[in-house]
C-alpha distance (Angstrom), angle and dihedral (degrees) to the residues before:
residue distance angle dihedral
M1 . . .
E2 3.79 . .
D3 3.81 92.0 .
K4 3.81 90.7 50.3
I5 3.82 91.4 50.8
K6 3.82 91.1 46.5
K7 3.82 89.2 53.5
I8 3.81 92.1 49.1
M9 3.80 91.7 47.9
A10 3.81 92.6 47.5
D11 3.81 90.3 50.7
V12 3.81 93.5 47.3
F13 3.79 95.5 44.5
L14 3.82 93.1 39.9
V15 3.80 94.0 -127.3
D16 3.78 134.7 124.3
I17 3.77 112.6 -86.2
S18 3.82 88.8 -118.1
A19 3.82 88.0 66.8
I20 3.83 89.4 66.8
T21 3.80 109.4 84.3
E22 3.79 136.4 153.8
D23 3.79 88.4 -87.5
T24 3.82 97.6 49.4
A25 3.80 109.9 130.3
P26 3.81 139.0 144.0
D27 3.81 88.1 -90.9
N28 3.81 93.0 63.8
L29 3.81 103.3 26.5
T30 3.81 111.0 64.1
Q31 3.82 92.1 -164.1
W32 3.82 90.3 63.1
D33 3.80 101.8 90.3
S34 3.80 131.8 139.3
L35 3.82 93.8 -81.3
A36 3.80 91.0 48.2
Q37 3.83 88.3 50.4
L38 3.80 89.4 57.5
N39 3.80 91.2 46.4
L40 3.80 90.4 48.9
T41 3.79 91.0 51.2
T42 3.79 92.2 50.0
A43 3.80 93.0 46.7
I44 3.81 92.7 49.8
E45 3.80 92.7 47.2
E46 3.82 93.0 48.8
E47 3.81 95.7 42.7
L48 3.81 95.7 46.6
G49 3.81 100.5 31.1
I50 3.78 94.3 -122.9
E51 3.79 135.0 125.5
L52 3.79 117.6 -136.6
T53 3.77 122.9 -150.9
E54 3.79 122.8 -128.7
E55 3.81 88.9 -107.1
Q56 3.78 91.7 53.1
I57 3.80 92.4 48.9
I58 3.80 90.9 51.6
E59 3.83 90.2 49.8
M60 3.82 92.5 57.0
M61 3.80 96.3 92.6
N62 3.82 100.0 134.5
F63 3.78 138.4 15.0
K64 3.82 94.8 -93.2
L65 3.79 92.2 51.8
V66 3.81 91.2 47.4
I67 3.81 88.4 56.5
E68 3.82 91.8 48.2
V69 3.80 93.4 48.5
V70 3.81 92.8 47.1
N71 3.82 92.4 48.5
E72 3.82 89.7 49.0
A73 3.81 91.5 49.5
L74 3.81 92.0 48.1
K75 3.80 91.5 51.8
S76 3.79 92.4 53.0
K77 3.80 92.8 45.0
């Protein structure tokens, strides 16, 4: 799952997949702004067939948290 999320994030943020690490966050990736957050949410929902809540979207503030939120959403699917 982590590789799939890395690919989605790299596509959304228009960066090489190697730029997405465990520590990737808006603080250290200039492409990760509020619009990119919305695009990331949409891409994840479409790719994985899930629907994220507003709370979950707000929680997704770094790569590790994105993975946690996605795994939680997949479990409740």
